[in-house]
Structure formats: structure tokens, C-alpha cells
N, C-alpha and C positions, 0 to 999 in steps of 0.2 A: 504493500500498500505506500501513495508516492505521501510525501509531507506536505500541509499546503501550504506552510512556512517557508518562507524564502527572505535568506540572509543578504542585506542590501550591502551592499561595500564598505559603507558608513560606520553600519552595526559593529563590522568583523573589525575594523579598527578601534572601533567601542570596546571590545571584547581585550583587544590585548592591550590597551593602553589600560584598561585597569586591572589586569595582572602586574601589567608594569609599575602601577602605583603600589600593586598589594607588596610586591618586592622590594620598591622605595622604602615602605613603611618597616621591614624587617633589617637593612642596611644603613646605618646612622651616613655614611656620606650620598647618598643614592635621595635620600630624606630630603640633604640640602639644597636638589635639585627641585623639590616640590615646596619650597619654600612662597614663591608668587601665587602658588595657589592656597597656600596653609591661611595666607595673608586676608585671598578673599573669602576664604570662610572665616576668618576671624573676623572681618566685616557685616559680615551677613550674619552670623552668630550677634554682634554688640547691638547690630541696628535692629536684630530681634526683642532684646532687653527694651532698647531706648525705647522704640514703639510702644510696646505693651506696657511701659513704665508710663507715657504720654496717653495713652487710652484710659489707664486706671488712675488717673488723677494726681503719677508722681512727677517732678521733679528732675530732669535730665543733668548733670553735670555736665557732664563730655564724656568723650568716647576715645580708649588710648587702644591702642596696639603695637604691643612689645617685639620686640628683633627676633626671638625665639619662636613668634608666632601665635601666642596667645594674645589675650589681651582684658580691660578693665572696664567697665558702663557704672562710676559710681552714679546712684540713685537714691534721693530723699521719700518715700513716700510710697502711694501705690499698693497694688493687691500683688504681695510678697510670692504668693504662690504660685500665679500667673510670671509675673516679670519674672522668675528665678527660673520657671520652665522653658521659659521660651527660647531663652541663647541655643541650647541644645538641637529642639527640635524648630526652633525656623529657621535654623540652617540646614535641615533636612527636609524640611515642606520648599525650600527655596530649591534646592538639589533637585528634588521630584517633580518640581514643576517644570525645571529645568528639561530634565529627562521627556516628563511628558508633552510640554510644546515643542520639543526638538526633531517631534514625527514629521515636523513639514516645512517647507520654506517659508512661509508667510508668521506663522505662526514661532518660528524658533527668532526669528528676524525682531518681530514685538515682543518677544521673550528678555532678549538682551539688549534691547533700546529701555526697556523697564528698569531692567537692571542698575542700566547708567545710569538712568534719573533717579531712580531712590539712590545710590553710591552718592550722585551730585548733592542731591540734599541732605544726608549722614554728610560730607564734607563742609559743607556751608553751614548748618545749622549744630552739629560736637564734633568732630573731631577737629580738633587746634591744641594746640602746643603739644604738638605731636609727630616729633618729623618721619617717624617709620609709617604711622598712619597716613601724615599726609601725602609722603611720597606712592606709598603702595597703593592708598583708594586713588590718586589722581592717574595713575598708571593703569588700574583697571576701568574707568573710567573711559579714559581714552581707549583700550582694549578692546571694553565691548562695546563702544559705539561706530569704531570703526570695523569690528564685526560684522555687525546689525547693518553698516551703509553698503559693505565693500563685496562680504562673501556669498558666493552664490550656492545653491542645491545644495548638495550633500559637504560640500564644506562647513559651509552653514550651518545643517541640519549637525556637524558630526561636532564643530564644535561649542554648541549649544547642549547638547547630550551628556560632551564628554565634560566641561564644565560640571553641571548638572552631578554626576556619578561622581568628582571628586567633593567634591562637596558634599555627598551621601558618605564615601569612605572616610572623607575627615572629620565629619561628625561621629561617626560609627567607632572610627579609631580609637579617637579624644572619650569616647562614652564608657569601649574597654578601660583608657587608662583612668577614668574617671571610677570608672566601678573596683577597679584593682585600688587606689589609693582607698579609697573610701571601708573598701575591707581592712586596710590594711593602719593608714594611718589615721591621722585628724587633719589633713593637709586644708587650706581654706577654700570652699569652692562652693558653687550653685546649688550643688546636693547638700552642703555640709551648711550653707546658708538657712535650708527649709529646714534640716532639723533641730535647728534650735529656734525656728518658730514652729515648727510644728509637733517637733519629739518623735517622728518618724524617722528611723535611723536613715544618717547618708546613701548607705545601702541599697534601700529601698530604691529610693529615689533616683538613682544612678540606672538601680536595674529595670526601672519603669522605662525609663526614657531610652535604655538602651533597646527594650522592647519594640517600642513605638518606632524607632531609627530604621530595626530592622524590618519592621511588618511594610514601611514606607518604602524602601528601598526595594525589598520584593515585589509591594504592587503597583510601584513605579515605572519598575525595569520591563514587569510583564507587560502595562499599557504601553510604553514607550515600545515594544516592540510591535506592534502592530501599525500598520501604514494607517496616518491619518485618513478622516473619511473624506472624499468626493462629493463637492458640493453639487447635485444634479441642477439640469438645466432645464428649466419648465417648456416648454413650446407656446408659443402665442396663442 
């Protein structure tokens, strides 16, 4: 029986890139090559904190992006349950959206342009006094805008889905690390913030976010494998 699933060229390249990324997580030297994509993940992670903070009535002081790829967003007020959970989950949702909308040239172009606009908003409003954040943010705004304007068809779809896959993989890898440190140490983190506010162990929060991210990655990859539906033309 013949399979109805046809793997398109950009999807094959996407699979190879995904496995290469996983290898990069295991080799410290190769991981340095992934820093630019990790900075994008951090921008989206911290932006998710900031947006949910504003939505729940909090004051956002600023967004900082560290040279090692970490970040912090000082916040006063708001719904701590939503705001603290938004970082890892938000970055994963951004990645899942990029995988999904990368199925067609039109939606991939719109998705990359939307990210460029969101990062521009973040840079203007929140990212300040932070050289790494300012340089990486400006670089990604230019890169996303140029990709959305000039890339065509397969390359455009691959770029959108590749960046989406990177966001999902980076978020899940960060969550794996968070689960480990939550089980073994008392390092300050989003999970430890919720532990101090709710009494629920940080390990439980980290595991819950990891499960959510894994489900989102699997679901978005399944959907992204299907070609976008073609719009039918009605006769007059």
C-alpha cells in the first residue's frame, strides 16, 4: 500500500536541521553556534513574560538578555501564576505557530513579518540598557524582515519552520534543564518563584511545563506536515 504522505524538499532539510540542533545541545562547542537562535528564543520568552504581565495589570521594568543566552524581566504586580508560566510556554507557542504557519508561502511570510513587528515593539518599549539584548534584537528584526520580504516558496517556508522548530527545541531543552535543577537545587527560576507563591514544588511546575511543551511540539509538527489547504475558486 502506497503512503499518501509526500515529504517535500524543505521538510527533509528541516528534519536534518532538527537532528543537527539536538547534536549541538550535546556538544558544548557546537552549542556556541546556536547562540543566535537561542537569543531569539530568549527574546520571545521574556516578551511572553512582559505581555502577560501587562495584560494582568503589572508594571514591566525592562527586558534583559544575557550573553550566555539567559534573560530576565523584572516585574512588579500582576498575576504571578500566569506571568511566571508564560515564559517557557509562550516561547513554545511561538515556535508551534511558526511550524504551523510555515506550511504555505503566504502564511510563512505573514508569520515572520509579525515576529519582526513584535520584536520591534519589545525593543522600543522594554529592551534597554542591555547591549546583548539590543544587538541581538536589532539583528533578528532585520533578519526576520528581510526573510519575509525576499525569500520565496520553499526557502521561505523552510526558514519559518526551521526557526519555529528551534524555538520548540530550545524551550524543551531549557525545560529539561529546569526540571533537573528543580529536582537537585534551589536555583532561582520561574518554577521556584511559583513554589514560593503557591507552595507547589518547583519540580511539579517544571514537569507540567515540559509536558505541555512536548505535546505542543508533537501536535504542531503533525499539523505542519500537512500541506496548507488550497483556496478554491468559485465560478461566477
